[in-house]
Backbone as XML, in Angstrom:
<?xml version="1.0"?>
<chain id="A" units="angstrom">
  <residue number="1" name="MET">
    <atom name="N" x="0.827" y="-1.188" z="0.000"/>
    <atom name="CA" x="0.000" y="0.000" z="0.000"/>
    <atom name="C" x="0.874" y="1.255" z="0.000"/>
  </residue>
  <residue number="2" name="VAL">
    <atom name="N" x="1.919" y="1.232" z="0.815"/>
    <atom name="CA" x="2.811" y="2.380" z="0.885"/>
    <atom name="C" x="3.527" y="2.572" z="-0.451"/>
  </residue>
  <residue number="3" name="SER">
    <atom name="N" x="3.928" y="1.456" z="-1.070"/>
    <atom name="CA" x="4.610" y="1.573" z="-2.358"/>
    <atom name="C" x="3.678" y="2.129" z="-3.423"/>
  </residue>
  <residue number="4" name="ALA">
    <atom name="N" x="2.391" y="1.792" z="-3.351"/>
    <atom name="CA" x="1.423" y="2.339" z="-4.307"/>
    <atom name="C" x="1.281" y="3.843" z="-4.125"/>
  </residue>
  <residue number="5" name="ILE">
    <atom name="N" x="1.289" y="4.289" z="-2.891"/>
    <atom name="CA" x="1.179" y="5.723" z="-2.611"/>
    <atom name="C" x="2.428" y="6.445" z="-3.094"/>
  </residue>
  <residue number="6" name="LEU">
    <atom name="N" x="3.587" y="5.852" z="-2.844"/>
    <atom name="CA" x="4.830" y="6.465" z="-3.313"/>
    <atom name="C" x="4.870" y="6.513" z="-4.837"/>
  </residue>
  <residue number="7" name="LEU">
    <atom name="N" x="4.394" y="5.443" z="-5.478"/>
    <atom name="CA" x="4.362" y="5.395" z="-6.931"/>
    <atom name="C" x="3.424" y="6.460" z="-7.476"/>
  </residue>
  <residue number="8" name="GLN">
    <atom name="N" x="2.280" y="6.634" z="-6.825"/>
    <atom name="CA" x="1.312" y="7.654" z="-7.240"/>
    <atom name="C" x="1.925" y="9.049" z="-7.127"/>
  </residue>
  <residue number="9" name="ALA">
    <atom name="N" x="2.649" y="9.304" z="-6.052"/>
    <atom name="CA" x="3.246" y="10.619" z="-5.843"/>
    <atom name="C" x="4.330" y="10.882" z="-6.890"/>
  </residue>
  <residue number="10" name="GLN">
    <atom name="N" x="5.047" y="9.843" z="-7.289"/>
    <atom name="CA" x="6.106" y="10.018" z="-8.273"/>
    <atom name="C" x="5.558" y="10.222" z="-9.680"/>
  </residue>
  <residue number="11" name="THR">
    <atom name="N" x="4.410" y="9.647" z="-9.965"/>
    <atom name="CA" x="3.848" y="9.738" z="-11.315"/>
    <atom name="C" x="2.928" y="10.938" z="-11.474"/>
  </residue>
  <residue number="12" name="GLY">
    <atom name="N" x="2.869" y="11.781" z="-10.515"/>
    <atom name="CA" x="2.048" y="12.985" z="-10.622"/>
    <atom name="C" x="0.631" y="12.774" z="-10.121"/>
  </residue>
  <residue number="13" name="GLY">
    <atom name="N" x="0.414" y="11.738" z="-9.321"/>
    <atom name="CA" x="-0.909" y="11.474" z="-8.756"/>
    <atom name="C" x="-1.239" y="12.500" z="-7.695"/>
  </residue>
  <residue number="14" name="SER">
    <atom name="N" x="-2.171" y="12.147" z="-6.850"/>
    <atom name="CA" x="-2.638" y="13.063" z="-5.819"/>
    <atom name="C" x="-1.555" y="13.257" z="-4.754"/>
  </residue>
  <residue number="15" name="SER">
    <atom name="N" x="-0.888" y="14.391" z="-4.795"/>
    <atom name="CA" x="0.179" y="14.642" z="-3.830"/>
    <atom name="C" x="-0.390" y="14.977" z="-2.451"/>
  </residue>
  <residue number="16" name="ILE">
    <atom name="N" x="-1.628" y="15.428" z="-2.398"/>
    <atom name="CA" x="-2.245" y="15.734" z="-1.102"/>
    <atom name="C" x="-2.425" y="14.456" z="-0.290"/>
  </residue>
  <residue number="17" name="SER">
    <atom name="N" x="-2.874" y="13.394" z="-0.907"/>
    <atom name="CA" x="-3.059" y="12.133" z="-0.173"/>
    <atom name="C" x="-1.715" y="11.583" z="0.299"/>
  </residue>
  <residue number="18" name="PHE">
    <atom name="N" x="-0.679" y="11.795" z="-0.486"/>
    <atom name="CA" x="0.659" y="11.364" z="-0.078"/>
    <atom name="C" x="1.086" y="12.072" z="1.198"/>
  </residue>
  <residue number="19" name="TYR">
    <atom name="N" x="0.914" y="13.376" z="1.242"/>
    <atom name="CA" x="1.315" y="14.146" z="2.420"/>
    <atom name="C" x="0.446" y="13.830" z="3.636"/>
  </residue>
  <residue number="20" name="VAL">
    <atom name="N" x="-0.824" y="13.541" z="3.397"/>
    <atom name="CA" x="-1.708" y="13.153" z="4.498"/>
    <atom name="C" x="-1.252" y="11.817" z="5.085"/>
  </residue>
  <residue number="21" name="MET">
    <atom name="N" x="-0.917" y="10.867" z="4.226"/>
    <atom name="CA" x="-0.440" y="9.561" z="4.706"/>
    <atom name="C" x="0.895" y="9.693" z="5.446"/>
  </residue>
  <residue number="22" name="MET">
    <atom name="N" x="1.789" y="10.489" z="4.913"/>
    <atom name="CA" x="3.080" y="10.685" z="5.588"/>
    <atom name="C" x="2.879" y="11.350" z="6.949"/>
  </residue>
  <residue number="23" name="GLY">
    <atom name="N" x="2.002" y="12.339" z="7.009"/>
    <atom name="CA" x="1.686" y="12.988" z="8.285"/>
    <atom name="C" x="1.070" y="12.011" z="9.268"/>
  </residue>
  <residue number="24" name="GLY">
    <atom name="N" x="0.195" y="11.149" z="8.779"/>
    <atom name="CA" x="-0.415" y="10.126" z="9.632"/>
    <atom name="C" x="0.609" y="9.150" z="10.172"/>
  </residue>
  <residue number="25" name="MET">
    <atom name="N" x="1.560" y="8.756" z="9.332"/>
    <atom name="CA" x="2.611" y="7.841" z="9.780"/>
    <atom name="C" x="3.483" y="8.494" z="10.841"/>
  </residue>
  <residue number="26" name="ILE">
    <atom name="N" x="3.773" y="9.766" z="10.679"/>
    <atom name="CA" x="4.575" y="10.483" z="11.672"/>
    <atom name="C" x="3.825" y="10.565" z="12.999"/>
  </residue>
  <residue number="27" name="LEU">
    <atom name="N" x="2.521" y="10.839" z="12.946"/>
    <atom name="CA" x="1.721" y="10.902" z="14.175"/>
    <atom name="C" x="1.681" y="9.547" z="14.881"/>
  </residue>
  <residue number="28" name="VAL">
    <atom name="N" x="1.487" y="8.482" z="14.131"/>
    <atom name="CA" x="1.462" y="7.140" z="14.723"/>
    <atom name="C" x="2.814" y="6.837" z="15.364"/>
  </residue>
  <residue number="29" name="PHE">
    <atom name="N" x="3.894" y="7.154" z="14.667"/>
    <atom name="CA" x="5.229" y="6.933" z="15.201"/>
    <atom name="C" x="5.428" y="7.694" z="16.505"/>
  </residue>
  <residue number="30" name="TYR">
    <atom name="N" x="4.966" y="8.946" z="16.551"/>
    <atom name="CA" x="5.112" y="9.766" z="17.756"/>
    <atom name="C" x="4.331" y="9.175" z="18.920"/>
  </residue>
  <residue number="31" name="PHE">
    <atom name="N" x="3.051" y="8.849" z="18.693"/>
    <atom name="CA" x="2.206" y="8.399" z="19.796"/>
    <atom name="C" x="2.522" y="6.984" z="20.280"/>
  </residue>
  <residue number="32" name="PHE">
    <atom name="N" x="3.100" y="6.141" z="19.437"/>
    <atom name="CA" x="3.399" y="4.775" z="19.859"/>
    <atom name="C" x="4.857" y="4.535" z="20.206"/>
  </residue>
  <residue number="33" name="MET">
    <atom name="N" x="5.761" y="5.443" z="19.829"/>
    <atom name="CA" x="7.177" y="5.214" z="20.093"/>
    <atom name="C" x="7.803" y="6.307" z="20.960"/>
  </residue>
  <residue number="34" name="ILE">
    <atom name="N" x="7.692" y="7.532" z="20.566"/>
    <atom name="CA" x="8.409" y="8.622" z="21.230"/>
    <atom name="C" x="7.742" y="9.015" z="22.538"/>
  </residue>
  <residue number="35" name="ARG">
    <atom name="N" x="6.455" y="9.243" z="22.515"/>
    <atom name="CA" x="5.746" y="9.723" z="23.710"/>
    <atom name="C" x="5.828" y="8.751" z="24.888"/>
  </residue>
  <residue number="36" name="PRO">
    <atom name="N" x="5.600" y="7.441" z="24.695"/>
    <atom name="CA" x="5.730" y="6.520" z="25.832"/>
    <atom name="C" x="7.142" y="6.477" z="26.416"/>
  </residue>
  <residue number="37" name="GLN">
    <atom name="N" x="8.154" y="6.591" z="25.558"/>
    <atom name="CA" x="9.534" y="6.583" z="26.038"/>
    <atom name="C" x="9.829" y="7.814" z="26.890"/>
  </residue>
  <residue number="38" name="GLN">
    <atom name="N" x="9.309" y="8.968" z="26.480"/>
    <atom name="CA" x="9.502" y="10.189" z="27.257"/>
    <atom name="C" x="8.797" y="10.080" z="28.608"/>
  </residue>
  <residue number="39" name="LYS">
    <atom name="N" x="7.598" y="9.492" z="28.628"/>
    <atom name="CA" x="6.849" y="9.333" z="29.879"/>
    <atom name="C" x="7.596" y="8.384" z="30.831"/>
  </residue>
  <residue number="40" name="LYS">
    <atom name="N" x="8.138" y="7.312" z="30.287"/>
    <atom name="CA" x="8.885" y="6.353" z="31.102"/>
    <atom name="C" x="10.127" y="7.004" z="31.713"/>
  </residue>
  <residue number="41" name="ALA">
    <atom name="N" x="10.845" y="7.808" z="30.942"/>
    <atom name="CA" x="12.033" y="8.495" z="31.443"/>
    <atom name="C" x="11.656" y="9.505" z="32.525"/>
  </residue>
  <residue number="42" name="LYS">
    <atom name="N" x="10.547" y="10.197" z="32.346"/>
    <atom name="CA" x="10.081" y="11.168" z="33.342"/>
    <atom name="C" x="9.717" y="10.468" z="34.650"/>
  </residue>
  <residue number="43" name="ASP">
    <atom name="N" x="9.021" y="9.334" z="34.556"/>
    <atom name="CA" x="8.650" y="8.575" z="35.751"/>
    <atom name="C" x="9.879" y="8.041" z="36.479"/>
  </residue>
  <residue number="44" name="ALA">
    <atom name="N" x="10.876" y="7.558" z="35.736"/>
    <atom name="CA" x="12.094" y="7.040" z="36.358"/>
    <atom name="C" x="12.851" y="8.147" z="37.088"/>
  </residue>
  <residue number="45" name="LYS">
    <atom name="N" x="12.921" y="9.331" z="36.474"/>
    <atom name="CA" x="13.604" y="10.460" z="37.112"/>
    <atom name="C" x="12.891" y="10.863" z="38.404"/>
  </residue>
  <residue number="46" name="LYS">
    <atom name="N" x="11.566" y="10.902" z="38.367"/>
    <atom name="CA" x="10.784" y="11.250" z="39.556"/>
    <atom name="C" x="10.994" y="10.204" z="40.658"/>
  </residue>
  <residue number="47" name="PHE">
    <atom name="N" x="11.011" y="8.927" z="40.284"/>
    <atom name="CA" x="11.219" y="7.841" z="41.238"/>
    <atom name="C" x="12.572" y="7.978" z="41.928"/>
  </residue>
  <residue number="48" name="ILE">
    <atom name="N" x="13.618" y="8.268" z="41.150"/>
    <atom name="CA" x="14.969" y="8.389" z="41.712"/>
    <atom name="C" x="15.073" y="9.596" z="42.636"/>
  </residue>
  <residue number="49" name="GLU">
    <atom name="N" x="14.407" y="10.696" z="42.283"/>
    <atom name="CA" x="14.455" y="11.894" z="43.125"/>
    <atom name="C" x="13.725" y="11.698" z="44.453"/>
  </residue>
  <residue number="50" name="GLU">
    <atom name="N" x="12.743" y="10.809" z="44.502"/>
    <atom name="CA" x="11.940" y="10.612" z="45.710"/>
    <atom name="C" x="12.510" y="9.572" z="46.666"/>
  </residue>
  <residue number="51" name="ILE">
    <atom name="N" x="13.616" y="8.925" z="46.313"/>
    <atom name="CA" x="14.205" y="7.914" z="47.191"/>
    <atom name="C" x="14.784" y="8.591" z="48.423"/>
  </residue>
  <residue number="52" name="LYS">
    <atom name="N" x="14.550" y="7.955" z="49.566"/>
    <atom name="CA" x="15.023" y="8.521" z="50.825"/>
    <atom name="C" x="15.670" y="7.416" z="51.662"/>
  </residue>
  <residue number="53" name="LYS">
    <atom name="N" x="16.289" y="7.818" z="52.742"/>
    <atom name="CA" x="16.954" y="6.882" z="53.645"/>
    <atom name="C" x="15.931" y="5.875" z="54.172"/>
  </residue>
  <residue number="54" name="GLY">
    <atom name="N" x="16.311" y="4.605" z="54.154"/>
    <atom name="CA" x="15.446" y="3.547" z="54.649"/>
    <atom name="C" x="14.648" y="2.839" z="53.566"/>
  </residue>
  <residue number="55" name="ASP">
    <atom name="N" x="14.644" y="3.354" z="52.335"/>
    <atom name="CA" x="13.919" y="2.710" z="51.234"/>
    <atom name="C" x="14.666" y="1.465" z="50.764"/>
  </residue>
  <residue number="56" name="TYR">
    <atom name="N" x="13.901" y="0.455" z="50.372"/>
    <atom name="CA" x="14.464" y="-0.763" z="49.805"/>
    <atom name="C" x="14.560" y="-0.577" z="48.297"/>
  </residue>
  <residue number="57" name="VAL">
    <atom name="N" x="15.750" y="-0.771" z="47.728"/>
    <atom name="CA" x="15.946" y="-0.577" z="46.289"/>
    <atom name="C" x="16.732" y="-1.744" z="45.696"/>
  </residue>
  <residue number="58" name="VAL">
    <atom name="N" x="16.660" y="-1.829" z="44.368"/>
    <atom name="CA" x="17.448" y="-2.787" z="43.600"/>
    <atom name="C" x="18.211" y="-1.990" z="42.555"/>
  </residue>
  <residue number="59" name="THR">
    <atom name="N" x="19.499" y="-2.267" z="42.413"/>
    <atom name="CA" x="20.306" y="-1.547" z="41.426"/>
    <atom name="C" x="20.208" y="-2.242" z="40.072"/>
  </residue>
  <residue number="60" name="ILE">
    <atom name="N" x="20.724" y="-1.572" z="39.054"/>
    <atom name="CA" x="20.733" y="-2.134" z="37.709"/>
    <atom name="C" x="21.549" y="-3.430" z="37.679"/>
  </residue>
  <residue number="61" name="GLY">
    <atom name="N" x="22.591" y="-3.477" z="38.482"/>
    <atom name="CA" x="23.441" y="-4.670" z="38.550"/>
    <atom name="C" x="22.840" y="-5.808" z="39.345"/>
  </residue>
  <residue number="62" name="GLY">
    <atom name="N" x="21.721" y="-5.566" z="40.035"/>
    <atom name="CA" x="21.039" y="-6.627" z="40.766"/>
    <atom name="C" x="21.287" y="-6.638" z="42.255"/>
  </residue>
  <residue number="63" name="ALA">
    <atom name="N" x="21.966" y="-5.634" z="42.812"/>
    <atom name="CA" x="22.215" y="-5.575" z="44.253"/>
    <atom name="C" x="20.944" y="-5.106" z="44.962"/>
  </residue>
  <residue number="64" name="HIS">
    <atom name="N" x="20.469" y="-5.894" z="45.921"/>
    <atom name="CA" x="19.288" y="-5.560" z="46.705"/>
    <atom name="C" x="19.742" y="-5.040" z="48.057"/>
  </residue>
  <residue number="65" name="GLY">
    <atom name="N" x="19.089" y="-4.002" z="48.553"/>
    <atom name="CA" x="19.443" y="-3.504" z="49.865"/>
    <atom name="C" x="18.640" y="-2.283" z="50.258"/>
  </residue>
  <residue number="66" name="GLU">
    <atom name="N" x="18.975" y="-1.763" z="51.433"/>
    <atom name="CA" x="18.290" y="-0.611" z="52.003"/>
    <atom name="C" x="19.211" y="0.602" z="51.934"/>
  </residue>
  <residue number="67" name="VAL">
    <atom name="N" x="18.654" y="1.746" z="51.584"/>
    <atom name="CA" x="19.440" y="2.974" z="51.492"/>
    <atom name="C" x="19.818" y="3.395" z="52.913"/>
  </residue>
  <residue number="68" name="ALA">
    <atom name="N" x="21.133" y="3.460" z="53.180"/>
    <atom name="CA" x="21.621" y="3.807" z="54.513"/>
    <atom name="C" x="21.928" y="5.295" z="54.617"/>
  </residue>
  <residue number="69" name="GLU">
    <atom name="N" x="22.499" y="5.880" z="53.554"/>
    <atom name="CA" x="22.863" y="7.302" z="53.557"/>
    <atom name="C" x="22.680" y="7.868" z="52.160"/>
  </residue>
  <residue number="70" name="MET">
    <atom name="N" x="22.357" y="9.166" z="52.103"/>
    <atom name="CA" x="22.235" y="9.878" z="50.824"/>
    <atom name="C" x="23.221" y="11.036" z="50.850"/>
  </residue>
  <residue number="71" name="GLU">
    <atom name="N" x="24.023" y="11.164" z="49.784"/>
    <atom name="CA" x="25.000" y="12.253" z="49.679"/>
    <atom name="C" x="24.979" y="12.798" z="48.253"/>
  </residue>
  <residue number="72" name="GLY">
    <atom name="N" x="24.221" y="13.833" z="48.010"/>
    <atom name="CA" x="24.156" y="14.430" z="46.671"/>
    <atom name="C" x="23.571" y="13.468" z="45.664"/>
  </residue>
  <residue number="73" name="ASP">
    <atom name="N" x="24.357" y="13.118" z="44.645"/>
    <atom name="CA" x="23.859" y="12.197" z="43.630"/>
    <atom name="C" x="24.330" y="10.763" z="43.867"/>
  </residue>
  <residue number="74" name="THR">
    <atom name="N" x="24.843" y="10.478" z="45.067"/>
    <atom name="CA" x="25.233" y="9.113" z="45.426"/>
    <atom name="C" x="24.476" y="8.682" z="46.674"/>
  </residue>
  <residue number="75" name="PHE">
    <atom name="N" x="24.465" y="7.383" z="46.890"/>
    <atom name="CA" x="23.869" y="6.846" z="48.110"/>
    <atom name="C" x="24.654" y="5.615" z="48.528"/>
  </residue>
  <residue number="76" name="ILE">
    <atom name="N" x="24.547" y="5.283" z="49.805"/>
    <atom name="CA" x="25.197" y="4.087" z="50.325"/>
    <atom name="C" x="24.114" y="3.058" z="50.577"/>
  </residue>
  <residue number="77" name="LEU">
    <atom name="N" x="24.293" y="1.889" z="49.961"/>
    <atom name="CA" x="23.321" y="0.809" z="50.057"/>
    <atom name="C" x="23.827" y="-0.219" z="51.054"/>
  </residue>
  <residue number="78" name="GLU">
    <atom name="N" x="23.016" y="-0.525" z="52.050"/>
    <atom name="CA" x="23.363" y="-1.561" z="53.015"/>
    <atom name="C" x="22.787" y="-2.869" z="52.495"/>
  </residue>
  <residue number="79" name="VAL">
    <atom name="N" x="23.679" y="-3.748" z="52.024"/>
    <atom name="CA" x="23.241" y="-4.982" z="51.391"/>
    <atom name="C" x="23.037" y="-6.114" z="52.395"/>
  </residue>
  <residue number="80" name="GLU">
    <atom name="N" x="23.703" y="-6.068" z="53.493"/>
    <atom name="CA" x="23.514" y="-7.008" z="54.597"/>
    <atom name="C" x="24.007" y="-6.313" z="55.854"/>
  </residue>
  <residue number="81" name="LYS">
    <atom name="N" x="23.900" y="-6.939" z="56.977"/>
    <atom name="CA" x="24.329" y="-6.304" z="58.221"/>
    <atom name="C" x="25.794" y="-5.913" z="58.133"/>
  </residue>
  <residue number="82" name="GLY">
    <atom name="N" x="26.056" y="-4.611" z="58.069"/>
    <atom name="CA" x="27.418" y="-4.097" z="58.024"/>
    <atom name="C" x="28.007" y="-3.995" z="56.621"/>
  </residue>
  <residue number="83" name="GLY">
    <atom name="N" x="27.410" y="-4.630" z="55.638"/>
    <atom name="CA" x="27.927" y="-4.566" z="54.267"/>
    <atom name="C" x="27.363" y="-3.347" z="53.550"/>
  </residue>
  <residue number="84" name="ARG">
    <atom name="N" x="28.220" y="-2.406" z="53.211"/>
    <atom name="CA" x="27.773" y="-1.157" z="52.581"/>
    <atom name="C" x="28.517" y="-0.943" z="51.272"/>
  </residue>
  <residue number="85" name="ILE">
    <atom name="N" x="27.767" y="-0.484" z="50.261"/>
    <atom name="CA" x="28.345" y="-0.198" z="48.948"/>
    <atom name="C" x="27.831" y="1.162" z="48.496"/>
  </residue>
  <residue number="86" name="ARG">
    <atom name="N" x="28.706" y="1.966" z="47.884"/>
    <atom name="CA" x="28.319" y="3.285" z="47.380"/>
    <atom name="C" x="27.938" y="3.161" z="45.899"/>
  </residue>
  <residue number="87" name="PHE">
    <atom name="N" x="26.792" y="3.754" z="45.540"/>
    <atom name="CA" x="26.298" y="3.758" z="44.166"/>
    <atom name="C" x="25.870" y="5.168" z="43.777"/>
  </residue>
  <residue number="88" name="ASN">
    <atom name="N" x="25.814" y="5.432" z="42.470"/>
    <atom name="CA" x="25.180" y="6.642" z="41.967"/>
    <atom name="C" x="23.675" y="6.414" z="41.928"/>
  </residue>
  <residue number="89" name="LYS">
    <atom name="N" x="22.912" y="7.499" z="42.040"/>
    <atom name="CA" x="21.457" y="7.367" z="41.986"/>
    <atom name="C" x="20.992" y="6.784" z="40.658"/>
  </residue>
  <residue number="90" name="SER">
    <atom name="N" x="21.739" y="7.033" z="39.598"/>
    <atom name="CA" x="21.346" y="6.528" z="38.283"/>
    <atom name="C" x="21.439" y="5.003" z="38.194"/>
  </residue>
  <residue number="91" name="ALA">
    <atom name="N" x="22.030" y="4.344" z="39.189"/>
    <atom name="CA" x="22.163" y="2.891" z="39.186"/>
    <atom name="C" x="20.922" y="2.184" z="39.717"/>
  </residue>
  <residue number="92" name="ILE">
    <atom name="N" x="19.916" y="2.929" z="40.140"/>
    <atom name="CA" x="18.710" y="2.320" z="40.683"/>
    <atom name="C" x="17.793" y="1.906" z="39.544"/>
  </residue>
  <residue number="93" name="SER">
    <atom name="N" x="17.286" y="0.682" z="39.623"/>
    <atom name="CA" x="16.345" y="0.177" z="38.628"/>
    <atom name="C" x="14.930" y="0.347" z="39.162"/>
  </residue>
  <residue number="94" name="MET">
    <atom name="N" x="14.153" y="1.214" z="38.531"/>
    <atom name="CA" x="12.797" y="1.492" z="38.994"/>
    <atom name="C" x="11.914" y="0.243" z="38.915"/>
  </residue>
  <residue number="95" name="GLU">
    <atom name="N" x="11.945" y="-0.473" z="37.790"/>
    <atom name="CA" x="11.074" y="-1.629" z="37.609"/>
    <atom name="C" x="11.417" y="-2.748" z="38.582"/>
  </residue>
  <residue number="96" name="ALA">
    <atom name="N" x="12.710" y="-3.049" z="38.734"/>
    <atom name="CA" x="13.123" y="-4.130" z="39.632"/>
    <atom name="C" x="12.804" y="-3.773" z="41.084"/>
  </residue>
  <residue number="97" name="THR">
    <atom name="N" x="12.930" y="-2.515" z="41.452"/>
    <atom name="CA" x="12.621" y="-2.103" z="42.818"/>
    <atom name="C" x="11.139" y="-2.276" z="43.096"/>
  </residue>
  <residue number="98" name="LYS">
    <atom name="N" x="10.300" y="-1.888" z="42.156"/>
    <atom name="CA" x="8.844" y="-2.052" z="42.347"/>
    <atom name="C" x="8.451" y="-3.503" z="42.449"/>
  </residue>
  <residue number="99" name="VAL">
    <atom name="N" x="9.060" y="-4.372" z="41.636"/>
    <atom name="CA" x="8.763" y="-5.796" z="41.687"/>
    <atom name="C" x="9.221" y="-6.382" z="43.016"/>
  </residue>
  <residue number="100" name="ALA">
    <atom name="N" x="10.430" y="-6.051" z="43.453"/>
    <atom name="CA" x="10.972" y="-6.579" z="44.708"/>
    <atom name="C" x="10.171" y="-6.071" z="45.903"/>
  </residue>
  <residue number="101" name="ALA">
    <atom name="N" x="9.725" y="-4.823" z="45.868"/>
    <atom name="CA" x="8.937" y="-4.273" z="46.971"/>
    <atom name="C" x="7.576" y="-4.949" z="47.050"/>
  </residue>
  <residue number="102" name="GLY">
    <atom name="N" x="7.050" y="-5.359" z="45.936"/>
    <atom name="CA" x="5.769" y="-6.062" z="45.921"/>
    <atom name="C" x="5.861" y="-7.453" z="46.498"/>
  </residue>
  <residue number="103" name="LYS">
    <atom name="N" x="7.034" y="-8.079" z="46.411"/>
    <atom name="CA" x="7.237" y="-9.434" z="46.925"/>
    <atom name="C" x="7.533" y="-9.460" z="48.410"/>
  </residue>
  <residue number="104" name="LYS">
    <atom name="N" x="7.948" y="-8.333" z="48.978"/>
    <atom name="CA" x="8.323" y="-8.297" z="50.405"/>
    <atom name="C" x="7.122" y="-8.463" z="51.283"/>
  </residue>
</chain>
């Protein structure tokens, strides 16, 4: 169907329908690809900003633990009694943390 429209536009057919179809494809691409990705990134940023001391989190690397201290854009994760590791806030996995918190 797309090739027929392109062929029509090249042979001097209805160029208005060609532009309408191209505009429609761009809109579909935006609403199904770009917009959801932007929303997901916004939600992840909000989630990371709201983390506080005592929250249970999972890092991208799979380390599970409780936030012991927050220092700027880093935090110290207590993975077991006395075991502490420093991570950047960007290392927190929003999806894995929500799944792990639901299982607790």
